[in-house]
N, C-alpha and C positions, 0 to 999 in steps of 0.2 A: 504494500499500499504506500502510495506517495506521501511523504512527510510534508505537512503544511508548516512553512516557516514563518517566523515573525516578519522577516523581510526576504524578498526574493530577488537578490542582485543578479542572479544568472538570467532570470526572465527579463530583467531590465536591460542587461547587456545584449541579449538576443534581439530585443526590439530596437535598440538605439545604436548598435555597433557601427553601422555605416556612417551615421551622422557624427558620432563621436570621433571616429577615425578622420573624417573630413575636417572637423574642427582642429584636431591635433596637427594634421598636415598643414592647415592654414597658418597656425602659429609657427610650426617648424620652418616653413618657407619664409616667414617674415623675418626671422632672425632676432626677434625681440621677445624676451621671456618673462620679464618682471615689470610691472607698472607701465604697460604700454597701451596700445590702441584697443586691445581686447578688454582690458580692465576698464578703460574709460567707457567703452561702448556698453559693457555690462552694467556698470554703475548707472549710466543714463537710462537704460531700459528698465532696470529694477526700480529706480526712483519713479519713473513714469508709471509703471505697473502698480506701484504701491500708492501713488498719489502724494508723494513726499518730495521735497525739493532736492535733497541730496542723498546719495548713497556712497559710502566710503568703504571699499573692499579691504579686507584684512585677512589675517592668517587663520582665524577661528572665531567661533561664537564667544568663547571665553574672552579673547582679545577684544572683541567688539564691545563687551560690557565694560572692560577696563578702559578702553578708549573713550566710551561715553561718559564714564564717571570723571576721568581726568579732564576731558574737554569741557565738562560742566563745572569744573573748578574744585573738585574734592581736594581736601588737605589731609595730611597725615593725622590719624586719630579721629577723623570725622565719623559719626555714627551713621549707619546705613540700615534702614528697615527693610527686611526681606523675609522670604519664606523658609521654613525648615525642611520643606518637602519639595525637592527638585534635584537635578543633577548637581554634583559637587562644584562644577564649574561656575555656577552662579555666585556662590560665596567666595570661591577662590579668586574670582575676578575682583570682588570687593576688597579682599585682603591685599591682593597684589597692587591695587590702586592706592593703598594706604588707609582704607576704611576699616571700621570695626563693625561687624555684623550684629544687628539686633533683630531677633526673630519674633514674628507674630504667628499665632496658630492659624490653621486653615479652616475653610468652611466645609459644608457637606459634600461639595464637588471635589475637594482636595486642593483648591486654590487658596491663596492667602486671603484671610478674612479681612475685607476692607473696613468693616465696622470696627473691628479691633484695632486696625491701623489708625483709623480716625481718632479713636479714644486715646491711643498711645501718643499720637502727635499732638492732640489737644492738651494732654498733660504737659507736653513741651520739653521735658527733660528726660534723659536717660543717664543715670549716674552723674547728675548735675551738669550734663552737657546736652545741648539741643540735638535733635535728630534732623540733619540737614539734607539727607538723601534717602531715596527709596528705590529698590530694584524689585518690582513685582514681576511674577512669572505667569505668562499665559500658558498654563500647564495643560498637557494632554491634547493640545489643539483647540482648547476653549479660550474664549475671550473674557477677561475681567471687565467690570463696568468702567468704561472709559470716562464717563461723566464724573464718576466718583474720583478716579485717578486725577483728572484735571482739577477737580475742586481741592483735593488734598494738596496738589502742587501750588495752586493759586492762593489758598487761604491758610495753609499751614507752613508755608515757607520751606517746602520740601521738594527738591529737584528730583524728578522721576526719570529713571532710565529703564525703559520697558525691556524685559527679556522675552523676545518673540521667537526663540529658537525652535519651539515646538508648534508654532501656530501661524506660520506664514500663510496669509490669505484669509485668516479668520476676521470676523467683524463683530461689532457690538451695536445693535440697533442700526445696522447699515453702515457704520463708520469703521474704517480699517483700524486694526490694532496698530500700535506704534505711533499713533497721531496725538496721543494725550500728553506725553512727557516731553522733556528736553530732547531726548533721543531714544532710539530703539535699537536693540541688538538682535541680529539674526545669525543662525548657524547654517552652513552648508555641509555639515558632516553627512556622510553617505546615507545614514538612516533617516535623515530629516525629509520632510515633505518636498522640499527643493534641495536635493542632495547632489553634491559633486562626486567625483571619483577620487576623493581625497579630502583633506581638511580645507576649510575656508569659512569666511564669515563676512559680515558687513555691518556698518553702523548707518542708520537712517535718521535724518533730521531735517527739519525745515528752517533751522537756525544757521545762517551763513557763518557766524563766528565759530559755532561748534564744529561744523563740517571742516572749516579751514584748520582749526586746531587739531582735529582728528587726523587729517591728511598729513600734517606735519609730524605728529606724534608717531604714526605708524611707520615712518621712514627715518628712524634715528633722530627725530626731532629737527629734521632739516627744513628750513624755509626755502632754500635753493641748494644746489649742489655744493657740498662742503661748507654750508652756512648753517650751523647747528644752534638754534635759538632756544631749544628745550631739551631736557633729558628724555628722549623718546624711547622707542622700542623697535624691534624688527618684526613687523607683522604686516606682510604685503601679500595680497591675493595674487597668485601667479597667473600668467597669461593663458596657460592651458586650461586651468580650472574655470577662469572667466569665460573663455570661448565655449567650453562645454556647457556651462550654465546658461549663457545667453542664447546659444544657437541650438541647443538640444533640449535641456530640461525645463527652462523657463517657459518656452512655448507649449510644453506639455503639462504645465502645472494645473491648468483649469481641468483638463481631462483627468489627471491623477486625483485631484480633489473631489471631483464628481464620483470617481470610483470609491474612494474612501467613505464619502458620505452615504453612498448606496449600501455599502457593507454595514456601516454603523446603523443605518435605518433598519436593516434586516435583523441585526443582533438585538436592537432595542425592541423590535416588534415580536420576535420569535423566541428569544430566550425566556423561558418561563420555568424557573426553579426557585423554590422558596429558600434554598440553601445559598443562593447567590443574590446579591443586590447590585443593580446597575445604577451608579450615581447619575443624577440628572445634571446636564450641562447648566451653567449659570443662566439665569433669566436674561434674555436679550442677545445671548451668544449664538452666532452662526458659526459653528465649530468646523474645523478641518480634520479632526480625528487623527492626529499624529499617532496617538495610542488609543486603545479601547480598554479602559480599566473596568474590572468587575471586582466586587468585594465579597469574600466568603463571610457568611453569617456564623459567628462563633464568639464565645466569650474571650476576653483579653487573654486569659490563661491558655486557652486552647487554639487561638487564632492561627498561630504559625504552624502548628501541627496539622490543623484542618486545611490550611492553604497548601501545605506540602502534599497532602493527600489529593487535593484537587489537581494539582500540577502533575502528579504521578498518573492520575486518571487520564488527563489530556495526553501525556506522553505515550501512554499505552495505546491511545487512539491515533498515534503518529501526528500529534499536533503540538507544535512548539508553543511555549508560553514564556512570559517574562514577569519581572516584579519591578515596578517603578514607584517607589524606591524602597529597598528593604531596611535601610538604616537612615535615620534622619541626619541631615547635615550637621547639626550641633552635637550629635553623638559620635561623629567621626574623630578618631584619635588625633588627627592633625590639628583639630580645633580645641583640644583639651585645655590649653592655656588662655584661650580667648573667650570661652563660653562658660557661664555658670548655670545652675539649675534653672529650668524653664517650665512654664505651664503651656505645653503644646499637646494636650491630651488628644485632640481630634487628629492631629498629624500623626501621633504615635499609633492611634487606632487604625488610621489609613495605611500606615507603613506595615502593620502586622497582617493586614487582610487583603491588600491589593494584588490582583493578577491581571496581566495584560494579555489580551487575546490577539491573534494575528489580524492585522488590518493594514493592507497595502494595495496598490493599484492592480496587482496581477493575480489576485484571488479570483478563482472561477466561482460560478454559482454552486457547483458541486463542492468546492472547498468550504464555502460558507455553510452549506447544508451540513457538512460533517462537523464543523465547529459547533453549530447550534445543537445538533443531535447529541454531541458529547457533553455539552453543558447541561442539557436537559436530562440526560441519563445519569448524571453524577448524584450520588447519595453520600452525604457527609457521614463519616464514621465517628 
């Protein structure tokens, strides 16, 4: 029986091989491999597709968050409000930029609880210091409430850098994510909805000064060749990845998003098992379903054991599953000197129970049938 994978990169290659090879040939023939015409063209078409003035290509989604914070003026020791439930890169970027992460619990969908953020920002201080920045994550392909994010930035004096790595193309009440804050970061890691054939990322902003500073910072802090005006970094999207993204995968993004949404709609309609809970997307979110999370119904004491049983059941049916994310960011050993005890009970409950089902553009109707049947047949022990 064919195994159903979380991501099918081989199917993607079979579909796009000729176009990818053509893009690579084009770059090879040009003789220009770093920060050249392909990067400029991709930045232009990405910004136009997003409806934002500027896109600044860089080496990864992590780097994009760091660039956004630094371009927005973060200083060493500044507090940054963020979520405990995300990829570690979200917080690592904050720390690399000199910030100190402050974690707020999540809501029922697993995204940062904006009401808690508002209360924390209204209090105004964290260990006698104001919280000046916020990095919210549009997790699983869902959109946070952009109106609330904009209000937090405008009324609480908190610069917002949106982490859009999992949600390119998502909207809230028709408005694209990434449009509420000072800037937005996106990742082109291969698993992402708009993935490259390697690492890559971009910072998006409609603020001219933020874009100019980010372009300088990504290239050793150079304003011009050998004119270093800032202590920058080496984070440059290369020409080959830019060509592949702009000429192959960005034109297919609408199709890929449609496929993901169709699969998600079937899962939400057809999975009927009292032992599983399907979290509702946030109100107003038109999601792009980077991941499809389900939660096993179990007590805190038994949740991880029950989840392991569910994943073993899927594996026996030749269905791959994932966990996003099994350990909260503040619980990671690398942060033990930065983080004290936290009240993040909903995030911990989510981390103990979440299982990600396969959801990618190359799933067949038969694949989806098998995932649904396996979910509905599972009985928690």
